[in-house]
N, C-alpha and C positions, 0 to 999 in steps of 0.2 A: 755720578755720586762717588765721593771718597769716603772710605770707612777706616776707622782706627782698627788695627789688627786684632785688638782685644775685644772689639764689639762687632767685628765683621759678621754679617748674618751667615751662620752655618746651620742649616736646618736638618733635623732628623727626618728621613723618609719613614713612612709608616708601613713599609713593605714587610717588616718582621711580624706585623700583627694581622691576624686572619680577618677575612671578610665574613666568615661564618663562625659562630661560636660553637664550643663543644656540644652544646645541646641542640645544635642545628638551627639556632636563631641567627638570622642575618644581623651583622653588626649595624646595618642601616636601621633595623627595627629594635635593636637592643636598648635597654634603659640607659639614661645618661650616665649612671654610675659605671657602666661598662666602659664607656668612652673615657670617663675620668680616670679609671684605673690604668688604662693604656697610656694616656697622656702623662699621668703621674710617673710611670716608669720612665718615660722620655726625660722628664725633669730630673728624676733620681740619678740618671747617669751623666747629668751635667748640661743638657741642652736647654737653651733659652728660646730656640726657634724650632718650628715644626712645619713640615709640608704634609698636609692631610691627604696623602696619596689616595686616589679614589678606588684602589683595589681594597682598601680598608673601609673607607666611608665616603659616600658621594655627597659632599656637603651641598652641592648644587641642587640635589633632589630632596633635601630636607624641607618639610613644611615650615612656615614661619616660626611656630612655637618651638619646634625641635631645633631649628637653626639658632634661636635665641638661647636654648639650653647649651648648645655647643659653644657659642660665643662666651657664655658665662663661665664655662669650664676653662676655656683658654685664658680668659682674663684673670680668673681666680688663681691660675697657676703661673701667672706672669709670663706666659708664652706669647710669642708673636709669630705671624704667618707671612713670610716674605713672598711665597709663591704657592700655587696649587698645581699639582701634577696630575694629569690624566694618564691612564694606562690602557692601552689596547682599545682605543676608541677611534679608529681610523675613519676619516670622513669619506673614504672610498671603499670601505668594506662592502663586499658584494651584497650582503643581506641587510646590513644595518648602517650603511653610509649616511643616509639622510637622517636617521635617528641620532647617530653620533654627532652630526653637524648641529642638530638642534640642542643636544646635550652640551656641546662645547659652548654654544651661545649662553646657556644657563650658567656655566662655570664662570664665564666672563662677567655675567650680571652679578654674581654673588661675590666675586673676588674683592671689590672695594669694601664691602661690608665687613670682611675679615681682615682688612688691612693689607691684602696681597696686591702687589704691583705687577706680578708676572703670572701668566697662565702657561704652563708647559703642556704642549700637545705634541702629537706625532702621528706617524702612519703605522704605528706598531699594530700588527695583525693579532687577531685572537689566536690563542694557542691551539694547535691541532690536538687530536686525541693522543697521538704518540708523544707529543711534547708534554702533555699533562701527565702522562704515565711515567715519563723519564725522571731520573733523579735530578738531572740538570736539563732543563728544557731546551737549551741551546745545542745539545748534542743530537737533537733530531731536526730535520729540515723544517724551516719556517715557510709560511706562505710568502710568495714573491710578488711584489707589485708588478703589474703587467707592463710589458714593453709595448705600450699602446699610447700614442700621443693624445688620443681622445680622453683616456682616463687620466693621464698625467695633467692635461690642461684642466680637467675637472677638479683635480686635487688642488692645483694652484688657484683656481677660481674660488673654490670653497674656502681655502685658507685666507685668501685675500678678503673675502666677505667677513670672516672672523676678525681679521686685522682691522678692518674699518670699524667694526663694533668695539673692539678693544680700545682703539684710539678714542672713541667717544666716551668710554668709561675711564680713561686715564690709566689703562693697563697695557702692558706689552705681551706679545706672544713669543714663546721660545719653542723652536722646533727641535725635537729630540732625534739625534742621529740613531739609526737602527738598521740592522742587517737586512739586506734584500728589499729595502724600500727605496723610494726616490731620495732618501736621506741616508743611504747605506754606505756611501764612501765620502771622503772629504770633498772630492771634486764634484760629485753629483749633488751633495748638500748645498754647496755654494751656488752651483748652477740653478738648482731648484729655488733657492732663496731669491735669485735674480728674476726668475720667472714670476714669482709672487709679486715682487716689486712693490713693497710697502714698508714704510719706515718703522712701523710698529712691530715688525717681525725680526727676530734674530735666531741664532742657533744655540742649542744645548749640545756642547761638544762631549757627549757621553761616550767617549771612546771605548769604555769598558764593554759596551754592547757589541763592539766590533772586534776587540782584542780577544774575546772569549770564543769567537768562531773557530771551529776546528778545521780550518783550511787556511791557505796563505792569505795574509792581509798586508796592507801597506804599513810601513814602520810608523809607530805611534807619533813620533815627533814631526815627521813629514805631514801627517794628517793634521796634527794640532796647529802647526804654523799656518796652514791653509785656512782653518776655520776660526782661529782666535779673533781676527778683526770683526767677526760677526757675532761673537758669543755674548749672550745677555743673561744666561742662567747656566748652571753647570752641575749635573749629577756626577759626582766623583766616586769611583770604585776601581778596584784593580783585580787582576787575575794572574795566577801562575800560568805560564805558557811554555810547553815543552815541544820542541819540533825535531823531527828526524826526517830531513828532506830526502835522504836516499831511499827511505821506505815510504815516503808520503804520509807520515804519521804526525798529527798535531793533537796534543792533549791539553785541556785547560781546566782550571778549577779556581774558585774564588780565593782571593788573597787580601790581607790587610793592605791598605794603600802603600805603606812603607816598603812592603816586601815583594810586590808583584812586578810584572814585566815593564810597566809604565813608571818612569822615574818622575814622580810628582815634585821632587825638589826642583828639577829643571823645568817641569811643566808650569808650576806656579810662578817661577821666576819669569818664564816666557810670557805668561798671562799678564802679570803686573806690568812688564815692560811694554806690552801691547795695549795697555790701557784698560784691562778688565777691572771693572768696579761694581760687580753685581754679586748677588747671593750665591751660595753653594748649597747643595743638598747631598749628604753622605748616604750611600747605599751599601748594603752587603747582603749576599745570599748565603744561606746555610749556617749551621751552628747557632751561636748567640749573635744573631744579626744586629741587634740593638747594641750589645756590648762592643762588638767590633766597630760599629759605626761611631760609638763614643770615642774609642781609641783613635779612629781615623780623624775625628773632628779635632782632637787635641793635637795630633800630628800636623793637620792642615793649618791650625792657628799658628803653630810655631813657624811653619813655612811662610805664612803670610807676613808675620813680623819680620822675618829675615829678608823677604823680597821687598817689602815696603822700605825698610831701612836702606837696602842697597840702592833702590831707585832714588831715594832722597840723598844719596851720596854719603851715608853714614855707615861705618863698618859694623857688621853684626858681631855678636859675641864670639862666634867661631873665628872670625878674622882677627879680632882683638887678641884672642888667645894665641893666635899663630905668630904674633909679632914678637921677635926675640927680645928678651928682657934688656939686653945690652944696648938696644937702640931706643929705649924709652927713657926720657928725661926724668931724673929723680924727682918724685913728687908732682910732676907736671901732668902725667897721664897721657901725653901725646908723643908720637914718634919724633925723634930729632930730624932736622932737615939734612 
């Protein structure tokens, strides 16, 4: 699908909004007015798309009457939902794998009713106690997917089961790259995708999840070029990354997309050249996460306009400005031959 840069779906993640209200009420059980207030904030900063991330609200677990309330709010605010992202619902979780598999099926079932064509899943593990206590959870070790072919094959088999269901519902699955999982490097993500071997499954090249690791990682562009041919949804975010190899020190912290270690100007150009034509979801941790996400969305839309023009063979505004005035025909607006 081709999108105009000005209408390209760029969704706000609901990560900045809590799953538990200040009075201890679960957002899941909160009145519809609470949901409306959150989504109104999303609109107020300029978004027309939202990804109802399930750390905020599990739309798949809403009873029909409450799902109808949610749909009415979304429609009333003129929001659209290109995708639904799940968080930390690994289908191979030691304690909850089967439960998470059943939940993922429910997300696939509800996606068409909300207009979503993509369900984002992954093997993200539950946060450990130390991760929950840390300011930045990625500074503490995560649970590692076992180096066990029996478990790995089970993961591929369960995701293939979800892919078959998704195809029946007219939905695609996107697998989110994440540290220390079978999707934890570019090479392993591509390999695992081939193990699943189903046309309804692609990759979410969320390289921010890897670039924030406080240890050596593959260069971002090397990773991106490996996974772009399989990308069908993209959580975009960035990080500052400071390395002192001599002392083995790596420090990371969230950054706006424009300022972090990953050059999104190049990344988006690479993506458009590779044929990426799907939605984006902007994320940010810390501070005013929604405000930074809105800034990121505006920056991203400008990059999309530039990259689409370049792919179409038209100079973007920066290139036009760079043409010396003496080589422009008077009144013609085109460079002289």
